C-alpha positions as a Python dict, from the first residue, in 0.01 Angstrom:
ca = {
    (1, 'X'): (0, 0, 0),
    (2, 'X'): (187, -313, 24),
    (3, 'X'): (229, -519, 351),
    (4, 'X'): (561, -649, 278),
    (5, 'X'): (902, -486, 160),
    (6, 'X'): (1004, -517, -223),
    (7, 'X'): (1286, -690, -73),
    (8, 'X'): (1130, -905, 106),
    (9, 'X'): (926, -991, -215),
    (10, 'X'): (1244, -1049, -405),
    (11, 'X'): (1393, -1249, -97),
    (12, 'X'): (1078, -1496, -119),
    (13, 'X'): (1107, -1465, -525),
    (14, 'X'): (1461, -1620, -502),
    (15, 'X'): (1327, -1893, -263),
    (16, 'X'): (1122, -2011, -537),
    (17, 'X'): (1337, -2056, -785),
    (18, 'X'): (1637, -2271, -864),
    (19, 'X'): (1875, -2359, -681),
    (20, 'X'): (1668, -2354, -384),
    (21, 'X'): (1291, -2465, -589),
    (22, 'X'): (1097, -2403, -261),
    (23, 'X'): (755, -2548, -300),
    (24, 'X'): (508, -2245, -230),
    (25, 'X'): (333, -2414, 55),
    (26, 'X'): (656, -2438, 211),
    (27, 'X'): (695, -2098, 179),
    (28, 'X'): (395, -2016, 307),
    (29, 'X'): (436, -2193, 656),
    (30, 'X'): (762, -2098, 690),
    (31, 'X'): (686, -1681, 608),
    (32, 'X'): (335, -1680, 697),
    (33, 'X'): (288, -1511, 373),
    (34, 'X'): (-67, -1635, 206),
    (35, 'X'): (-34, -1908, -97),
    (36, 'X'): (-248, -1667, -248),
    (37, 'X'): (0, -1387, -230),
    (38, 'X'): (300, -1590, -311),
    (39, 'X'): (92, -1720, -627),
    (40, 'X'): (64, -1352, -756),
    (41, 'X'): (421, -1225, -695),
    (42, 'X'): (479, -1510, -912),
    (43, 'X'): (215, -1421, -1175),
    (44, 'X'): (389, -1047, -1198),
    (45, 'X'): (736, -1158, -1179),
    (46, 'X'): (629, -1378, -1512),
    (47, 'X'): (416, -1111, -1655),
    (48, 'X'): (738, -938, -1654),
    (49, 'X'): (883, -1231, -1836),
    (50, 'X'): (1153, -1364, -1629),
    (51, 'X'): (1105, -1763, -1576),
    (52, 'X'): (974, -1824, -1193),
    (53, 'X'): (937, -2199, -1202),
    (54, 'X'): (641, -2341, -981),
    (55, 'X'): (864, -2485, -710),
    (56, 'X'): (946, -2786, -874),
    (57, 'X'): (1296, -2871, -771),
    (58, 'X'): (1321, -3096, -1088),
    (59, 'X'): (1324, -2892, -1442),
    (60, 'X'): (1163, -3218, -1572),
    (61, 'X'): (830, -3123, -1436),
    (62, 'X'): (831, -2735, -1474),
    (63, 'X'): (594, -2566, -1715),
    (64, 'X'): (659, -2525, -2144),
    (65, 'X'): (535, -2202, -2014),
    (66, 'X'): (893, -2186, -1739),
    (67, 'X'): (1125, -2341, -1997),
    (68, 'X'): (980, -2048, -2263),
    (69, 'X'): (1038, -1801, -2029),
    (70, 'X'): (1366, -1953, -1935),
    (71, 'X'): (1477, -1986, -2328),
    (72, 'X'): (1406, -1619, -2380),
    (73, 'X'): (1602, -1511, -2070),
    (74, 'X'): (1909, -1712, -2235),
    (75, 'X'): (1885, -1579, -2613),
    (76, 'X'): (2099, -1319, -2617),
    (77, 'X'): (2369, -1487, -2339),
    (78, 'X'): (2734, -1554, -2489),
    (79, 'X'): (2872, -1942, -2351),
    (80, 'X'): (3028, -1806, -2029),
    (81, 'X'): (2720, -1609, -1944),
    (82, 'X'): (2498, -1910, -1981),
    (83, 'X'): (2738, -2151, -1827),
    (84, 'X'): (2738, -1844, -1530),
    (85, 'X'): (2337, -1868, -1558),
    (86, 'X'): (2307, -2215, -1570),
    (87, 'X'): (2535, -2272, -1229),
    (88, 'X'): (2342, -2039, -1030),
    (89, 'X'): (2038, -2248, -1092),
    (90, 'X'): (2136, -2570, -1112),
    (91, 'X'): (2085, -2657, -1477),
    (92, 'X'): (2282, -2816, -1777),
    (93, 'X'): (2361, -2587, -2075),
    (94, 'X'): (2222, -2913, -2293),
    (95, 'X'): (1886, -2862, -2126),
    (96, 'X'): (1806, -2504, -2212),
    (97, 'X'): (1984, -2608, -2557),
    (98, 'X'): (1693, -2867, -2580),
    (99, 'X'): (1442, -2661, -2484),
    (100, 'X'): (1527, -2382, -2721),
    (101, 'X'): (1548, -2665, -3009),
    (102, 'X'): (1158, -2756, -2912),
    (103, 'X'): (1010, -2402, -2878),
    (104, 'X'): (1212, -2350, -3232),
    (105, 'X'): (1028, -2736, -3361),
    (106, 'X'): (696, -2615, -3214),
    (107, 'X'): (700, -2273, -3403),
    (108, 'X'): (787, -2497, -3714),
    (109, 'X'): (509, -2763, -3694),
    (110, 'X'): (237, -2491, -3579),
    (111, 'X'): (382, -2284, -3965),
    (112, 'X'): (328, -2595, -4152),
    (113, 'X'): (-31, -2710, -3977),
    (114, 'X'): (-93, -2309, -4014),
    (115, 'X'): (-34, -2434, -4409),
    (116, 'X'): (-235, -2733, -4378),
    (117, 'X'): (-518, -2512, -4252),
    (118, 'X'): (-511, -2269, -4480),
    (119, 'X'): (-519, -2506, -4787),
    (120, 'X'): (-793, -2675, -4585),
    (121, 'X'): (-1015, -2361, -4586),
    (122, 'X'): (-951, -2249, -4919),
    (123, 'X'): (-1076, -2651, -5083),
    (124, 'X'): (-1386, -2558, -4798),
    (125, 'X'): (-1507, -2228, -4913),
    (126, 'X'): (-1462, -2348, -5300),
    (127, 'X'): (-1715, -2665, -5190),
    (128, 'X'): (-1968, -2444, -5036),
    (129, 'X'): (-1936, -2190, -5321),
    (130, 'X'): (-2034, -2471, -5554),
    (131, 'X'): (-2281, -2656, -5311),
    (132, 'X'): (-2438, -2310, -5315),
    (133, 'X'): (-2394, -2252, -5700),
    (134, 'X'): (-2571, -2621, -5679),
    (135, 'X'): (-2821, -2490, -5415),
    (136, 'X'): (-2937, -2191, -5625),
    (137, 'X'): (-2995, -2409, -5953),
    (138, 'X'): (-3193, -2696, -5776),
    (139, 'X'): (-3438, -2402, -5623),
    (140, 'X'): (-3451, -2249, -5968),
    (141, 'X'): (-3577, -2563, -6123),
    (142, 'X'): (-3805, -2644, -5785),
    (143, 'X'): (-3955, -2286, -5866),
    (144, 'X'): (-4015, -2392, -6182),
    (145, 'X'): (-4130, -2725, -6185),
    (146, 'X'): (-4419, -2592, -5942),
    (147, 'X'): (-4483, -2323, -6177),
    (148, 'X'): (-4576, -2530, -6414),
    (149, 'X'): (-4806, -2762, -6208),
    (150, 'X'): (-4979, -2458, -6072),
    (151, 'X'): (-5060, -2369, -6436),
    (152, 'X'): (-5156, -2697, -6550),
    (153, 'X'): (-5401, -2723, -6244),
    (154, 'X'): (-5537, -2422, -6328),
    (155, 'X'): (-5572, -2493, -6700),
    (156, 'X'): (-5726, -2806, -6665),
    (157, 'X'): (-5970, -2639, -6396),
    (158, 'X'): (-6077, -2354, -6658),
    (159, 'X'): (-6068, -2574, -6957),
    (160, 'X'): (-6092, -2920, -6848),
    (161, 'X'): (-5978, -3247, -6885),
    (162, 'X'): (-5939, -3340, -7212),
    (163, 'X'): (-5979, -3700, -7195),
    (164, 'X'): (-6380, -3582, -7073),
    (165, 'X'): (-6462, -3496, -7421),
}
C-alpha cells in the first residue's frame, strides 16, 4: 500500500518540473519525503514518457534525455499549443526547435556512422577470409615440407647416405 496519495505525488512531481524546477533535496526537506522516494517517482514518470527535468532551474543543465522527452511531448502540438506549453514551463519555442533539430542531427549522425561501420565490417570480413585462405595454404605447404623432410630422414636411415659410398 502506498504511503502517499496520488494527488500528493502529482503535486510534488509538478514542483520538480518547470516552471518551479525545485531540487529534489529542497523538496525532500520541505515535505519529509525521502530523496530515494522522489527519485523513484521521477523514474516512474519518465518511464511513461513524460519529461521531468532533474530539478535543474536552467534548461541548459537539463540532460539530453529530458530534452528529448520534451521534444517527443511537443512533437504533435500546434504552434498555439506549443506556445502555451512553453509559456507554462518557462521555455522558448526556439529552444524546443533547437532540441528537435539536434535530435534529427543525432539520428542522421548515427545513420551515417552505421553505414561506415557496416562498410568497415564488410572489409574486415573480406580481409579475414583472405587471411584464412592464406593460413590454410601456408599450413598445407608446411605439412608437405614436413612430410618431405621426414621421408628424406627415413630414406637416409634406410639406404644410408650416398656420399659414404
